[in-house]
TIGU-758315 format. One record per atom (N, C-alpha, C): y, z, x; atom name. Coordinates in nm, 3 decimals, always signed. Atoms other than C-alpha are relative to their C-alpha. Example, Ala and Ser with C-alpha at 12.3 -4.5 7.8 and 13.67 -1.06 7.14 Angstrom:
REM residues 2
{{-0.119 +0.000 +0.089} "N"} {{-0.450 +0.780 +1.230} "CA"} {{+0.120 +0.000 +0.090} "C"} {{-0.119 -0.006 -0.082} "N"} {{-0.106 +0.714 +1.367} "CA"} {{+0.109 +0.073 -0.077} "C"} 
***
This chain:
REM residues 99
{{-0.116 +0.000 +0.085} "N"} {{+0.000 +0.000 +0.000} "CA"} {{+0.123 +0.000 +0.091} "C"} {{-0.123 +0.011 -0.078} "N"} {{+0.342 -0.098 +0.137} "CA"} {{+0.116 +0.040 -0.093} "C"} {{-0.108 -0.055 +0.081} "N"} {{+0.652 +0.088 +0.011} "CA"} {{+0.129 +0.000 +0.080} "C"} {{-0.131 -0.014 -0.064} "N"} {{+1.022 +0.065 +0.092} "CA"} {{+0.044 +0.146 -0.005} "C"} {{-0.050 -0.138 +0.001} "N"} {{+1.195 +0.391 +0.184} "CA"} {{+0.097 +0.023 -0.114} "C"} {{-0.095 -0.012 +0.111} "N"} {{+1.469 +0.324 -0.073} "CA"} {{-0.078 +0.002 -0.131} "C"} {{+0.071 -0.012 +0.127} "N"} {{+1.352 +0.435 -0.417} "CA"} {{+0.045 -0.107 -0.098} "C"} {{-0.024 +0.095 +0.108} "N"} {{+1.325 +0.174 -0.689} "CA"} {{-0.129 -0.016 -0.076} "C"} {{+0.121 +0.011 +0.082} "N"} {{+1.084 +0.109 -0.973} "CA"} {{-0.043 -0.146 -0.017} "C"} {{+0.032 +0.141 +0.018} "N"} {{+1.105 -0.271 -1.005} "CA"} {{+0.066 -0.083 +0.110} "C"} {{-0.063 +0.089 -0.099} "N"} {{+1.196 -0.569 -0.786} "CA"} {{+0.148 -0.018 -0.030} "C"} {{-0.141 +0.015 +0.037} "N"} {{+1.526 -0.577 -0.976} "CA"} {{+0.087 +0.112 +0.056} "C"} {{-0.073 -0.112 -0.058} "N"} {{+1.625 -0.248 -0.810} "CA"} {{+0.036 -0.023 +0.147} "C"} {{-0.020 +0.028 -0.142} "N"} {{+1.642 -0.414 -0.466} "CA"} {{+0.075 -0.131 +0.020} "C"} {{-0.068 +0.125 -0.035} "N"} {{+1.852 -0.679 -0.298} "CA"} {{-0.104 -0.099 +0.054} "C"} {{+0.090 +0.100 -0.057} "N"} {{+1.697 -1.004 -0.178} "CA"} {{-0.032 +0.033 +0.145} "C"} {{+0.024 -0.038 -0.139} "N"} {{+1.737 -0.878 +0.178} "CA"} {{-0.105 +0.111 +0.010} "C"} {{+0.098 -0.109 +0.001} "N"} {{+1.545 -0.558 +0.099} "CA"} {{-0.139 -0.050 -0.035} "C"} {{+0.130 +0.056 +0.036} "N"} {{+1.268 -0.753 -0.070} "CA"} {{-0.056 -0.085 +0.114} "C"} {{+0.043 +0.076 -0.118} "N"} {{+1.255 -0.982 +0.235} "CA"} {{-0.061 +0.092 +0.105} "C"} {{+0.055 -0.098 -0.096} "N"} {{+1.203 -0.676 +0.457} "CA"} {{-0.133 +0.057 -0.049} "C"} {{+0.125 -0.050 +0.056} "N"} {{+0.935 -0.548 +0.220} "CA"} {{-0.113 -0.098 +0.031} "C"} {{+0.107 +0.097 -0.023} "N"} {{+0.738 -0.872 +0.250} "CA"} {{-0.021 -0.031 +0.148} "C"} {{+0.023 +0.007 -0.144} "N"} {{+0.793 -0.886 +0.626} "CA"} {{-0.097 +0.111 +0.041} "C"} {{+0.093 -0.111 -0.027} "N"} {{+0.617 -0.547 +0.632} "CA"} {{-0.139 -0.032 -0.054} "C"} {{+0.129 +0.041 +0.055} "N"} {{+0.342 -0.683 +0.404} "CA"} {{-0.068 -0.096 +0.098} "C"} {{+0.055 +0.096 -0.096} "N"} {{+0.294 -0.968 +0.654} "CA"} {{-0.058 +0.072 +0.122} "C"} {{+0.049 -0.076 -0.116} "N"} {{+0.258 -0.721 +0.945} "CA"} {{-0.130 +0.076 -0.035} "C"} {{+0.120 -0.073 +0.042} "N"} {{+0.005 -0.513 +0.749} "CA"} {{-0.118 -0.095 -0.012} "C"} {{+0.108 +0.097 +0.013} "N"} {{-0.198 -0.823 +0.668} "CA"} {{-0.050 -0.044 +0.137} "C"} {{+0.043 +0.036 -0.136} "N"} {{-0.202 -0.920 +1.037} "CA"} {{-0.090 +0.109 +0.058} "C"} {{+0.082 -0.111 -0.051} "N"} {{-0.336 -0.574 +1.127} "CA"} {{-0.133 +0.009 -0.073} "C"} {{+0.124 -0.009 +0.078} "N"} {{-0.590 -0.572 +0.843} "CA"} {{-0.094 -0.116 +0.029} "C"} {{+0.082 +0.116 -0.035} "N"} {{-0.711 -0.921 +0.936} "CA"} {{-0.083 +0.030 +0.124} "C"} {{+0.071 -0.036 -0.124} "N"} {{-0.801 -0.795 +1.284} "CA"} {{-0.098 +0.115 -0.025} "C"} {{+0.082 -0.119 +0.024} "N"} {{-0.939 -0.463 +1.157} "CA"} {{-0.127 -0.033 -0.078} "C"} {{+0.113 +0.025 +0.090} "N"} {{-1.164 -0.598 +0.880} "CA"} {{-0.066 -0.136 +0.019} "C"} {{+0.058 +0.133 -0.029} "N"} {{-1.236 -0.947 +1.021} "CA"} {{-0.008 -0.086 -0.127} "C"} {{-0.010 +0.086 +0.118} "N"} {{-1.126 -1.117 +0.698} "CA"} {{+0.140 -0.057 -0.006} "C"} {{-0.132 +0.057 +0.020} "N"} {{-0.841 -1.350 +0.616} "CA"} {{+0.028 -0.025 -0.148} "C"} {{-0.017 +0.012 +0.145} "N"} {{-0.872 -1.318 +0.238} "CA"} {{+0.048 +0.135 -0.053} "C"} {{-0.059 -0.122 +0.054} "N"} {{-0.655 -1.063 +0.055} "CA"} {{+0.045 -0.023 -0.143} "C"} {{-0.068 +0.000 +0.128} "N"} {{-0.544 -0.982 -0.295} "CA"} {{+0.125 +0.084 +0.019} "C"} {{-0.128 -0.069 -0.016} "N"} {{-0.178 -0.884 -0.298} "CA"} {{+0.058 +0.017 -0.141} "C"} {{-0.049 -0.024 +0.135} "N"} {{-0.039 -0.719 -0.611} "CA"} {{+0.114 +0.100 -0.002} "C"} {{-0.114 -0.090 +0.021} "N"} {{+0.277 -0.547 -0.732} "CA"} {{-0.008 +0.051 -0.143} "C"} {{-0.011 -0.058 +0.134} "N"} {{+0.288 -0.307 -1.026} "CA"} {{+0.149 +0.021 -0.026} "C"} {{-0.144 +0.002 +0.028} "N"} {{+0.642 -0.383 -1.148} "CA"} {{+0.029 +0.086 -0.122} "C"} {{-0.034 -0.087 +0.112} "N"} {{+0.771 -0.095 -1.362} "CA"} {{-0.121 +0.067 -0.064} "C"} {{+0.125 -0.059 +0.051} "N"} {{+0.424 +0.057 -1.398} "CA"} {{+0.027 +0.138 -0.059} "C"} {{-0.018 -0.128 +0.069} "N"} {{+0.421 +0.346 -1.647} "CA"} {{-0.082 +0.112 +0.063} "C"} {{+0.089 -0.102 -0.057} "N"} {{+0.125 +0.529 -1.491} "CA"} {{-0.011 -0.021 +0.151} "C"} {{+0.022 +0.014 -0.144} "N"} {{+0.055 +0.597 -1.127} "CA"} {{+0.127 +0.027 +0.079} "C"} {{-0.112 -0.019 -0.091} "N"} {{+0.317 +0.562 -0.854} "CA"} {{+0.128 -0.056 -0.064} "C"} {{-0.127 +0.043 +0.061} "N"} {{+0.672 +0.545 -0.996} "CA"} {{+0.097 -0.044 +0.110} "C"} {{-0.077 +0.055 -0.112} "N"} {{+0.805 +0.348 -0.699} "CA"} {{-0.056 -0.140 +0.023} "C"} {{+0.049 +0.134 -0.026} "N"} {{+0.786 -0.024 -0.632} "CA"} {{-0.087 +0.003 +0.125} "C"} {{+0.090 +0.005 -0.115} "N"} {{+0.491 -0.083 -0.402} "CA"} {{-0.086 -0.124 -0.009} "C"} {{+0.083 +0.120 -0.009} "N"} {{+0.274 -0.370 -0.286} "CA"} {{-0.139 +0.041 +0.046} "C"} {{+0.139 -0.025 -0.038} "N"} {{-0.105 -0.340 -0.280} "CA"} {{-0.047 -0.117 +0.086} "C"} {{+0.061 +0.102 -0.086} "N"} {{-0.275 -0.528 +0.004} "CA"} {{-0.148 +0.037 +0.011} "C"} {{+0.141 -0.033 +0.012} "N"} {{-0.648 -0.540 -0.061} "CA"} {{-0.084 -0.103 +0.075} "C"} {{+0.089 +0.095 -0.070} "N"} {{-0.887 -0.697 +0.193} "CA"} {{-0.114 -0.040 -0.092} "C"} {{+0.106 +0.050 +0.085} "N"} {{-1.146 -0.915 +0.021} "CA"} {{-0.116 -0.051 +0.083} "C"} {{+0.123 +0.041 -0.068} "N"} {{-1.504 -0.998 +0.115} "CA"} {{-0.088 -0.075 -0.100} "C"} {{+0.083 +0.080 +0.092} "N"} {{-1.762 -1.241 -0.030} "CA"} {{-0.082 +0.084 -0.099} "C"} {{+0.087 -0.080 +0.087} "N"} {{-1.974 -0.959 -0.178} "CA"} {{+0.071 +0.121 -0.063} "C"} {{-0.072 -0.118 +0.047} "N"} {{-1.698 -0.723 -0.299} "CA"} {{+0.004 +0.016 -0.152} "C"} {{+0.008 -0.004 +0.147} "N"} {{-1.752 -0.800 -0.672} "CA"} {{+0.137 +0.007 -0.067} "C"} {{-0.134 +0.005 +0.057} "N"} {{-1.375 -0.830 -0.721} "CA"} {{+0.025 -0.135 -0.062} "C"} {{-0.037 +0.127 +0.063} "N"} {{-1.200 -1.103 -0.911} "CA"} {{+0.139 -0.042 +0.042} "C"} {{-0.134 +0.048 -0.028} "N"} {{-0.887 -1.309 -0.889} "CA"} {{+0.101 +0.082 -0.078} "C"} {{-0.101 -0.084 +0.064} "N"} {{-0.563 -1.138 -0.984} "CA"} {{+0.027 -0.042 -0.144} "C"} {{-0.022 +0.047 +0.136} "N"} {{-0.535 -1.355 -1.296} "CA"} {{-0.099 +0.063 -0.099} "C"} {{+0.100 -0.058 +0.090} "N"} {{-0.841 -1.174 -1.436} "CA"} {{+0.036 +0.142 -0.045} "C"} {{-0.038 -0.137 +0.034} "N"} {{-0.654 -0.843 -1.470} "CA"} {{+0.028 +0.014 -0.150} "C"} {{-0.037 -0.005 +0.141} "N"} {{-0.515 -0.917 -1.817} "CA"} {{-0.091 -0.093 -0.079} "C"} {{+0.096 +0.077 +0.079} "N"} {{-0.760 -1.037 -2.079} "CA"} {{+0.062 -0.056 -0.129} "C"} {{-0.068 +0.044 +0.121} "N"} {{-0.502 -1.118 -2.349} "CA"} {{+0.059 -0.139 +0.020} "C"} {{-0.049 +0.137 -0.013} "N"} {{-0.435 -1.489 -2.398} "CA"} {{+0.139 -0.018 -0.059} "C"} {{-0.133 +0.010 +0.059} "N"} {{-0.115 -1.424 -2.593} "CA"} {{-0.001 -0.078 -0.130} "C"} {{-0.011 +0.064 +0.131} "N"} {{+0.008 -1.561 -2.923} "CA"} {{+0.059 -0.140 +0.009} "C"} {{-0.066 +0.130 -0.015} "N"} {{+0.200 -1.862 -2.789} "CA"} {{-0.077 -0.085 +0.101} "C"} {{+0.060 +0.090 -0.097} "N"} {{+0.079 -2.164 -2.601} "CA"} {{+0.080 -0.002 +0.130} "C"} {{-0.066 +0.002 -0.131} "N"} {{+0.162 -2.214 -2.233} "CA"} {{+0.126 -0.086 +0.000} "C"} {{-0.117 +0.088 +0.003} "N"} {{+0.404 -2.501 -2.305} "CA"} {{+0.119 +0.070 -0.067} "C"} {{-0.104 -0.075 +0.070} "N"} {{+0.600 -2.284 -2.549} "CA"} {{+0.058 +0.110 +0.091} "C"} {{-0.043 -0.105 -0.092} "N"} {{+0.614 -2.000 -2.297} "CA"} {{+0.082 -0.059 +0.115} "C"} {{-0.072 +0.067 -0.108} "N"} {{+0.724 -2.240 -2.020} "CA"} {{+0.143 -0.034 -0.043} "C"} {{-0.133 +0.037 +0.050} "N"} {{+1.016 -2.364 -2.233} "CA"} {{+0.091 +0.123 -0.007} "C"} {{-0.079 -0.123 +0.009} "N"} {{+1.133 -2.005 -2.296} "CA"} {{+0.041 +0.050 +0.139} "C"} {{-0.031 -0.046 -0.136} "N"} {{+1.112 -1.914 -1.926} "CA"} {{+0.108 -0.089 +0.061} "C"} {{-0.099 +0.092 -0.056} "N"} {{+1.305 -2.226 -1.818} "CA"} {{+0.136 +0.024 -0.064} "C"} {{-0.125 -0.028 +0.071} "N"} {{+1.568 -2.150 -2.082} "CA"} {{+0.067 +0.128 +0.053} "C"} {{-0.055 -0.128 -0.048} "N"} {{+1.609 -1.791 -1.958} "CA"} {{+0.042 -0.004 +0.146} "C"} {{-0.039 +0.011 -0.141} "N"} {{+1.624 -1.887 -1.589} "CA"} {{+0.143 -0.053 +0.008} "C"} {{-0.134 +0.055 +0.002} "N"} {{+1.936 -2.088 -1.670} "CA"} {{+0.107 +0.101 -0.038} "C"} {{-0.094 -0.104 +0.044} "N"} {{+2.098 -1.771 -1.811} "CA"} {{+0.021 +0.109 +0.104} "C"} {{-0.009 -0.104 -0.103} "N"} {{+2.057 -1.567 -1.492} "CA"} {{+0.106 -0.036 +0.100} "C"} 
***
């Protein structure tokens, strides 16, 4: 787990520079874990605004192995949603223009 010293709960609580430093640290950790565990496959996840657990933005760096019985990060949520992907895409594109 990689955490910035400055407290924040979501990526919106940090500047782009701070987030850049966070991911520079993630990169260093992955380099060390690659050597330590002899794997170059990782799952990297962020719990943005997570209600339970650690109330601080943090990045999970999880080494992966062929027999670890884990799944891809997309398998975390099993809800397909009520709208189709094209409808959701249109809403996201519309909101990006408002930022």
